[in-house]
N, C-alpha and C positions, 0 to 999 in steps of 0.2 A: 783262717786267722780270726781271732776274736776281736770284737769291737773295742776300740781304744783310741790311741793317739798316733798320728803320723807326724814325723819330724822330717822336714826337708829344707833345702837351702833356697831362700828367696832373696835374690838381689844381694847376696853376701851375708844375709842374716837367716837364722833358722826360723821356720814357721811351725807352730804347734796346732794341729787340727784335731778336733773331736768329732765323733759321730760317724766316721768312716771306718774302713778296714785298717788294721794295723795293731800295734801293741805298744804298751807304755815304755817310755825310755827315760825314766826318772828313778832316783834313789829313794828308798824308804828307810827312815831311821826307826829302829825297833823300840827304843825306849823314849819316854816323854819326861822331860826335865823341867817342867814348869810351863805356865801359860800366861805369865804376866805381860803387860804392855811395855811400851818404851823400848829400851835396848835389852830387854830380858831374853828368855829362851823358851821355845816350846818344843825343842827336839833334844834328844839325848843320844847316847852311843853305848853299845854293849862292850866296847873295847876300852881298856885302861890305857889312856895316852895323855901326854901333857896337853893341857888346855892352851890352845893358841891365843895369842893376844895381838893387839894392833889392828889397824884397818884391814878389811878383806882385800886380798889381791885381785887383780883383774880376772884371773882364771876362776877364783872363787865367786866373784860377782857374776860372771857369765854362767857358771855352773848352777848357782843358787837360783838365778832368774829362770834358767832353762828348766830346771826340775820343777819349780813352782808353777810356771806357766803350763807345763805339760800335764801336771796333775789337775790343775784348774780346768784346762781344756777338756780333759777326759771326763770331768764331772766327779772326780774323786776329792770331795771337799775335805775328808778326813786327812788324807795324805798332804794335800796342799796346805791345810792349816798348820800341820806340824812342820812345815818348811818356813813358817813365820815365827816371829817372836811374841805372838799373841794368839794361841790356838783357839781359845774360847770365842773371842769376838770374830776372828776371821772365819771360823767354821760356820757360824750362823749366817754370815753374809754370803759365803761361797755356796752353801747349801741352798739358800734362798734364791740364788742366781738361776738355778734350774727349777726349783719347786714353786717359787713365788713369782719370779719374773718370766718364767716359762721360756727360757732360752733352750732351744733344742739342738743347736749346732753352733760351734764357736771356733774361729780360727784366730790364734794369737801370734802376732809377728813382732818380735823384738827389734828395736833399732840399735844403733851404736850407743854403748854406754858412755856417759859423761861422768867420770869419777865413779861413785857408787850408785848413781841414778841410771836406770834403764828404761827408756821410753818403749812403748809398744802400741801396736794398733789392734783393734778388735773388730772382727767381722763376724757377726752372729746372725742367727735366724730366730725370731720370736714367733711362737705359735700358740694361739689361744682360741678355743671353741671354733675350730675350722678356719680361723683367719691367721694368715702367715705373712710375715714381712721381714725383709733384711734390715739389719741394724749395724751400723759401724760408728766407731768413735776411737779416740786415742786416749791413752792414760800412761802412767809411769809407776815404777816401783823403785825403792832404794834398798840396798843390801847393807846390813850391819853385822857385826860379830856378836854372837850370843855371849852373854856374860858368864854363864856357867859351863857351857860345853865348848865354847870357843868356835862353834861352827858358824859359817856364813848363812844368814837368814834374811828373809824378806822383812823389812821394817814395816809392820802392819799399820795400815790406815784405811778407812773405808774408801778413800779416793783411789785406792788401787783398783777396786772393782769398777768404779766410774768416777771421773774427776769432780763431778758435782755432788757426790755422796759424802755426807758428814756423819759424825758419830751420832748414834741414836736413830738413824734413818735406814730405810730398806728400799729395795727395788721391788715393784709389784706390777704385774700385768693383769688387767681385768677391766671391768666397767669403770670409767673415770669417776672420780669423786664428785664432779660437777659437770654440767653441760657446757659445751664450748660457747663462746660469744663472738659476735661480730660487733666490735666496738667502733663507734663513729663519733666524729667531732660535732660541734654545734651546727656545722653546715652539711653534715652527712658524709664527710670524707672518712674512709675507713682507716683505722689506726691499728697497725700490725707490729709485731715484734721485729719483723724483718726490716720494715721501713723506719721504725723508731725503736731501736734496740733497748734504750734505757727505760722505755715504758714497760719492759717485761714484768717487773715485780708488780706494777700497778695493774696491768692487764690480768695477771694471775689472780690478784686479789679481787678484781672486779668479776672475773669468771667464777671464783669460789663463792662469792656472795650473791651474784645475780643470775648466773647461768640458768639455774633451774627456775628461779622466780620469774625470769623474763620469758619463759616458755621454751627453753632449749631442751634437748634430749642428749644424755651422755653417750659417748662412743666408747670404743675399746682402746686402751692406751697402756703403754709402759711408763710408769711414773715413779718418782721418789715419794714414798709414803713417810709421813712424819717429818716432812720438810720443815726446817727451822724448829727442831724439837724443843728448843728452849721457849718457844712461843707457839702455843697450841693453835693460835688463830692463823698461823702461816699457811698459805695455800700449797697444795701439792704441785710438784714441778714435772711437767710432761716431757718425756725424753723421746718417745716414739708413738705415733698414732697408727693403729691397725685399722680402725674404722672411725670416721670423723664424727658421727652423731649428727644432731641437728643444732646448728648454732642459733643462739638467741640474739636478736638485734638489740643492742644496748646503746642508747644515746648518752653521751657524756658532755661535760661542759668544756672539754679541751678544745683548743684551736690548733689545727694542723700546721698553720704557718708559724705560730709562736712555738709549737713543739719542735718543729724542724730547726728553728733557730737555737732553741735550748740544747738540742742534741749536738749541734755543731759547736756551740760555745763551750760546753763542758769537756769536749774532747781535747781542748787545748790545755787543760789542767787536770792532773791526776787527783783523785780523792776530792772531786768537786761535785756540788749539788746545787740546783736552782729550782725555784717555784715562782710562777707568775699567777697573779690573782686579779680579777676585775673589781676595783674598789666599790663600784655602785651596786654590785650584787653579791660579791663573795665567790663568784664562779672561778674555779681553778682553770687556768688557760694553758698551762704547761708545767710539766714535771720532768726533770732530767737528772741523772746521776752518772758520774764516771768514776767507778770504784773497782777495786780488785775483786770484791765480793759482790753479791747480788742484793745487798741490803738497800732498802729504799730510805737512805739517810735524809733525803729531801723532805720526807714527811714523817719519819719515825726517829730521826737522829736526836741526840741529846748533847748539846755543846753550849759552852758559854758564848754569847753572841757579841762580846766586846762592846765597842762604843755605838753599835747600832741600837743598843739599849737606851741610849740617851734620848731617843724619840719619846719613850715613855717617861723617862726621868724628867725631861723638860716639861712634859704635860703635868706631872705631879708638882713640880716647883711652881709653875704658873698658877695652877689651881689653888695652891696653898699660899699664894701671894709672896713667894720668896724670890721670884725672878720674872722678868718680862723681856720680850724680844729686843727692845731698844734700850733697856735699862742697863746701867753699869753692873758688872759682876766681876769679882776678883779672880783672876787667872794667874796663879803663882806657879813657879817651877815644881813645887812639891807641897804636899799637905799631909799632916798626920792625923789619924783617927784611932784612938784607943790603942796606942802602941805600935801601929803599923803605918809606915810612910808610903804614900802613893805619889808617883811621878808622872809628869807629862813626857811625851816622846822627846828625847834629847833635852829634857828639862827646859822646854821653851816656856815663855810667859807672854801675856798680852797686857802691857801697861794701859790702864784706863780703858779697857775693852768692854764690850757689851756682851749680853748673852748670845746674841746672834753671831758674833765673831767667835766666841768660845765654842758654840755648836758647830759652826762651819769649819773651824780649825781643829775640832775635837780635843778641846782642853779638858783633861780629866779632873784637875783640881777644882775647876769652876763648878763641877757637878757634885763634887764630894764635900766641899766646904759648907754648903747649907745643911748638911746632916746635923751640925751642931744646933742650929735653930729648930730643926725638927725634933731633936732630942729634948730641947727645952720645953717643947709642947707635949712631950711624951708619946710622939708618933713616929720616931725615927725608924723603928723596926717594922712598922705596919704601913706607912704611907705609900711606899712603892708597890707592895703586893696589892693593896686596896685599889690603887689606880689601875694596875694591870688588869684586874678582874672587872672592876666597875665599868671601865671605858673601852678596854681592848679585848675582853673575853679570855684573857690568859688566866687560868685557874678554874675555868669552867670545863665541862666535858663536851667536846665537839662531836658532832654527828656528820662527818664529812662524806661518808659513803664507803670508805675503806679504812683499815686501821691507821691511826695517826697518833703521834705524841703531841699533846696540845699545849706544850710550854709550861714552865714552872718558874714562878717568882715567889719563893717561900719567905715567910717571916724569918728574920735573922737577928743576930745580936753581935756585938763587938765589931771587929774589922770587916766581917762579912756584910754588914749593913752598908758600909762605905763602898765595898767592892761591888755590891749589887748595882749601885748607881751608874757604874760604867760597864755593866754587863759581865762582871767576873764573879768570883765567889761561888755561890750555890745556884745562881741563875742558869737555867737550861732552856735552850731554844733549838729550832731547826729552821731551814729556809721557809717552810710553810708558815710557821709562826711569825717570822719577821716580815714575810710578804704581807701577811694579814695586818700586822701592826702598821706597816707602811700604808696599806690600803685604808686603814682606819684614819690615819692622819690625813690622807688625801681626800677622803669623802666626808670626814667629820663624824662618821658613825661606824660601829663594828657590824660587819655582815659576815657571819660565820662562813668560812670556806666550804664549798661543796664541789663534788665531782660528778654526781649523778642527780637527776631530778628528784624533787622532794617526794614524788609519788612512789619511788622505789626505796627510799630510806626509812628504816624503822626508827622510832623514837623521836625525841624533840630536838629542835635546832637551838643551839646556844644563843643567848642574846646578851646585850650590854646596853648601858645608857649612852646616848650620843654625847660626844665631847661638847663642852661649852663652846659656842660658836667662836668666841674670841680666842680661846685656847687652840682650837683647830686651825684658825687662820694663822696664828703665830707659828705653829708647827710647819705649816705649808711654806710660809715665808722663809723660815730658817733652812728648811730643806732645799728650797729653791736657791737660796744664797749659796749653800754648800755645793750645788750642782752647776752654778754659773759664775760666781765671783772668782776673781783671780786668786784669792787666798783659800778658796774652798777645797777641801780634800777630795771632793768628788768631781771637780770640774773637768779634769783631763779625761777621766773615764766616760763622762756623760757628754763630751763635746759633740759626738755624732748623733745624739738623740734629739729629736725635734719635739715640738709641742710644749705645753707648760710642764715643766719637769722639776724634780727635786731628788735629793739623795742624802744618805748618811753612810759614812764609812765606819769600819770597825776592825780592830786587830785584837784577838783574844789570846792571851798567853796561856800555855798549857804546861804543867809540870813535866819535866824530863823530855820536853820537846824543844829542839833547838830553835825552831822558827815558829812564830805565832800563826794562828789560824786567820785567814783573810776573810772578812765579812763585808758585804755591801748590800744596801737596800736602796731602792729608788722607785720613782714613778714617772710616768709620762702620760698626760691626758688620763684616760680611764683604764690604765694598766699599771699595776704595781708588781715588783719582783724583788726577790732577795736571794742571795747566793752565799755559799761558804766554800772556800778552798782550804782544806786542811794543810797546814804548814806552808801556806801561800804567802805569808808576810803581811805587808800593809794592805788595807782594804781596797784601795784604789788600784793596786797593782795586779791582782789576780781575780778576786771576786767581782771587782768593778767592771771589767770588760765582759764578763759573763752576763751580768745584769743588763748592761747597756745593749748588748746584742739582742737580747730577748725583747727589751723595750722598743728598740728600733724596728724590729720585725712585726711586733704585735700591736703597737699602740696607734 
């Protein structure tokens, strides 16, 4: 019998095995009828027959999955690709599965279909330069009806080959792109993906940048090449290690206790991210994300920060003599600026209120109304961006040690100028940025966030001028009131946090999103943290408990 594919019954489902004795058990369509993506067609037929329409039947779904998996398992990329609706893209990846990933044997076992989706398990053997290791994982495929031939076809996506594979990426086995690392916190405790799962993207970035530099030697791995192809700086993602290489010992600024608390806290809210920073030094103490994707939104995200922005807006108003902590400031239900009306939550107002009260209760109009006086001075569009860069380092290029987005408060005009005052419009931040802003308010001076020692980082560290002492003290006072006063929007969330503490809440509205993003920034003693929970609602409801948990554990 010639080498090929064996099909048998495994627990009620068929298994497709390549590499052993047997022969193919799949259908081959002779003509090719296009290779476009989506719900197109890459197979044809030599028979003139009416084109079928409508969703594939259960038998068609089973048959299409069976034929495709059998061809793939045999290593017949040409036939397998013609059983998908995108022959060009699928053939390249399926060919690379053998030639680039060096998979020498594979068993594909489908599970029970759920509608048009068929899950399956992969048990493979990877061999490279005398090193062999088993590899197993699960994936799935979906079956659609081809538009031109009406045949049931596999709806092609790179994730069929491996669930972590995205468009533009390939599987490769060979010497790793960088040496492995043994990352440790500031006390020498090892930091691993297994113990701290959401550190995965951070550890991958640290490995890519410092593995070789810190003295490690690469091993042999199966990895996703071109990971994050939209961002050429993204590190490769290791899927299987055939030989470990020599890891480099890498000291970080992280704190295992704060990191553990951050990991636990974000698990309570989907699409959440948090960062903790030491105000006196800028050292990053914790980074955690809970997202469907592997994106490090805590350090690279770009979202409007809502009313947490009022920390910088308050500094700008104080520095320009337009407000002071204990001075009266008008908090009306709504205010208009250049044709756009801005409201407070539920249109509340504070009769005869002070700036401290407006800050603690998060009055939008109190922070927008002074734009008129700034405009009279000709600085309405520049005052906030100038303050952000001069005192908080937002607008400078940071040298954190791994890729980051460093915040953006651009010069604006029209309604966007007013919106920026309350963290909306064109302002973009992430938890790292807002943790740093909070740390600057706490310490009185900007210390650029860092995650590895200066001796390892290339380039200069960003700097900024210290806040005027009186301004810094007023910011701390108002944040303290927000976290402790009965009317403070952060009091409930911060109730379990000890030490000298402060906070600022935020809720950022997003177009076409039913619920606002929840933001929260806070400090306790020499630890500052900020978090965002997308679609989390009010700042104190979702992001607040995340920040409080990290502060309670690490301060």
